[in-house]
N, C-alpha and C positions, 0 to 999 in steps of 0.2 A: 504494500500500500504506500502511496505517496502522501507525504505530509501536506496539509493545506496551509498555504502561506498567503495572507491577505495581500491584495493588490496594493502596490506602493511601498510595502515593507521590504527593506534591503538588509538581509541578514549579514551579520559580521561575526567573524570567528576571533578567538583570542580575547585579550583585554584583561584577563584574570592574572596575567603574569605568572602563570603556573602555580598559583595559590588557591586552595579552596577557601571559602569564607569562614571566618572564625566567630566565636560566640558573640563578641562585643562589637564586631566590625560594623554591622548594619546600623546599630543604634548610634554608635559614635559618628559614623559618616553622616547619618541622617541629621542628628542633632547639631553637629557643627556646621554642616552645609546650610541648615535652616537659618543659622546666625549670619553666615556669609556665603551667598550663593556662588561666589567666584572662588571659594576656598581651594578647590582642587587644581586651580591654575597657578597657585601661589606657592613660593618656596616655604612659607610659614606653615603649610599644611603638614610638613614633616613633624614640626614641633607640636602643633595642635592635636594631631592624631596620634603622635607618639610612635610612629613607625618609619621605615625607610621609604625611599622614593618609589620603588617597585610596588610596595604594599599600598602606598597612597593610590597609585593607579588601580590596583586590584580592588581596594575598597570602593572606589568610584564605580568600577565595573559592576561589582556585586550589588551595589545600591540601585543601579539602573536595571540590572538583569532581574532582580526580585521586584522591581517596580515600586520601591519606596521613595525613590527620587526619579525625576524626569527632566529631560533637557528642555530648558525654557527659551533658549536662543537657538532656533533652528538653523540660522545662518552660520554660526560659529561653533555651536555646541559647547560654549564656555560656561554658561551659567546653568545651575541646576536648581530645580524647585521641588519642594515636597509634593508628592502625589497625594491624591485624596486618601488612598489607603495608608500611605506613610504617615499622614497627619493624624490619623486615628490610632495607628498602631504603636508608633515609636517615640512620641514625645515623652518627657519624664512622667507625665500624668496620663499617658496614653493607655491603650488596651493592654499591651504587654511589651514594654520597652526592653526588657531583659530576656525575652524569649523563654520564659519560664513555663509557659503552657504549651504542651505538645501540639495543640491545635494550631499554634503559630508556625510550628515547623512544617505541618502539613500545608498550611497556607503558603508559606514561602516556597515549598516544593512545587505547588501548583503554579505559582507565579513564574518560576523558572521554566517549567515544562510548557507553559502557554505563551512564553515570550519568544516568538520566532525570530526576532531581530537579534537578541543578545543571548538567548538560551537555546539556539537552534539544535545543538547536539543533544541537549537534555530532552527537547521535544522529540527528536528522532529516536533516542534511546528508549524512551518510555511510551512512544506512540506508534512506532512502525515495526518494531521487532516483536512479533507475536509469540515466538517460542519462549518457553520458560527457562531453558538452559542455553548458555552461549559461552563462547570463548572470547577473549579480547580480540582475536583476529576476526571472529564472526561480527562483532560489533563494529570494528574498523571497516569491514567490507560493507556493512549495512549503511553506515554513515556515508561512505564514499558513493554508494549507489544513489542515495537520497540527494546528496549534494549535486551529483551529475544531473539528476532529473530536474533539479531546481535551477540548473544553469550556473552553479557556483564552482569556480575553479580554485583549487587549492593544492597543497602538496600532501604526500603521505605522512610526512613528519608532523604537519599541522593536525591532520586527522588523528594521528596517534596521541598527540599532546591533549587534544580536546577529549578524546575517549578516556584517557588516563585521569584527567581532572574530574570528569563526570563520575567515573567509578570511585575515585577517591573521596568524593562528596558523600558516598553512602556506605563505603566499606572501611572498617577500622584498619589503620595502618599497623603493620607488624614489624618488629625489629628483626635483625638477622638471627637473633637467638630464639625467635618464635613468640616472644611476648608482645603485649600491646605497647606500641610506641606512644610517646607523648603527643605526636602529631594526630593521633586518632581522636583526640579531644577537640581538634581545631574546627571541624565542621559539624555543627549540631544535627545535620540531616542524617548522620549515622544512626541516631536514635530511632529513626523511623523503621529500620530493619526492612527496607524495600528490596535490597539486593544482598545476597549472601555469596560468599566466596569459599569454595572448597580448595584449600591450598594443595591437597594431595594430588588432585587431578587438574587443578587450575581451571575449574569450571565455575562460571558465575550463574546464579539462579535468581530469578525474580521471585519474590515472596507473594504469590498470587492467592487471594482469598480475602476473608473478612479482615477488617482493620479496626480492632476494638477501640483504638485511641483516636480514630478519625471522627470528629463530630459531624452530625448531620448538617450543621450550619456551614462548615467548610466545604462539604460535598455540595451543598446547595449553591454556595457562592461559585464553585467551579462549574456546576451544571449551567447556571444562568449565564456565566461568561462564555461557556462553550456554545450555548444556544445563540448568544448575540453574534458570535463569529460565523457559525456555519449555517444557521437557519434564521437570519434576520427577518425574512418575509414569510416564514412558515409558522403555523400554529400547532403542528404536530411533529413528533420525533419518535421513532421506534425505540424500544428498549435496547434492541441490538445495537443501534447507533450509539447509544449512551455507554455501551459496554466496549464495543470493538472499534468504533471509528477512530482513526488517528486524531489525537488531540482531545479525545473524550475523557471524562472523569474516570470511567472504568479503566482505561488504559493508563492514565497518569498515576492513579492510585493503586493500580494492579489489583482490582477488585474482580471477584467472580460475578456471574449474572445474578445469583440469589442475593448477594450483598447489595448490588445496585438496586434491585427491586425493593429491598428492605428500606434503603435510604429514600427511595422515591415515595414509598408508602408513608414515611414520617413527614416528608415535605408536603404530600397531599393534604395531610391533616393541618399543617401550619398555614397552608395557602387557602384553606377553607373553600375548596371547590374551584379556585382560579387556576390551579394546576391539578390535572386529574389523570389518573391511570385508567385505561380502558382497553378492552380487547375487541377488535372488529375484524371479522373474517379470519380469525386465527392469528392476527397480528396485534401484538401488545404495543400500545403507544402512549406517549405523554401528550395531553392536550393542554394548551395554554390559553387562558382568557386574554382577550385583546388588551385589556388594561395592564396585565402583567407583561405581555410581550413588548409593550411600548416603554416599559420602565425596568428593563432587566438589570441595568447597572445600579439603580437606586435600590431595587429589591434585594440584590445581592449584598450590598453593604448593610442593609437593615438586618439581614440574616446574621451577619457577623456581629453587628452591634448588639443584637439580642443575646447572642451567646456570651460575648465578653462581659456584658453588663450583668448577666446572671452569675458569672463566675469570677 
């Protein structure tokens, strides 16, 4: 399957400087950039953020890739602004500035996998490789084929680096002695247990199935974002599309069909009939009320607000 990329989106590779993002990076980058929108262009960013030059560039990349910051000067790309999600999530009195709630990690994972511009390899990894087991070479080849179909020219070395950083975001690093290395604490997405690595046969496995720590609100946020991208003028979407279509919540969160149906059932109750599950002619579908369909972005944020305010 080929990943869907919206018209006008120009994907870029790299930018992370070969660093996975670390626990405090997004919050620090967001909060300091909110004070000075040109911070990342200044030498003083090294002092303010307390890291080296390459890490400054990496923090900027990850803040943009997870969608907590966005470029506000399209001509030069110099100034960054807090996104609406970032403004709610990461201020000192925001929903979860220190990423203490696992829901936030699921949310950031979704933000990466749905960001075709800056998280393209994440989108490919979680949305177009449908097998549960794979080698790093399999992933490399899958990424290469997708980039070719999208008309993106790059090198094998770049693909290898991108695949490596993507896997390192989810797999604990191990020292040569076989123990857990300090670097394994660097990327909080490791806690999601989405990818497992068998060192003996060097095989990677997606952890497909129910995700007990994934809240309905985050699944709903992802679903509405998915609908806004792939079905902006439709009022129905099949269950199978929500599970298997590239870019779907089912693929991004590696859920099985029963888990997706369970989440949809919970959402149906919350939407009070404006989002319905029904079966017609043997085809199970989601039906959206016109009012919901026209306000997908607002409804998605309201789902998150309801979750974080309760917790």
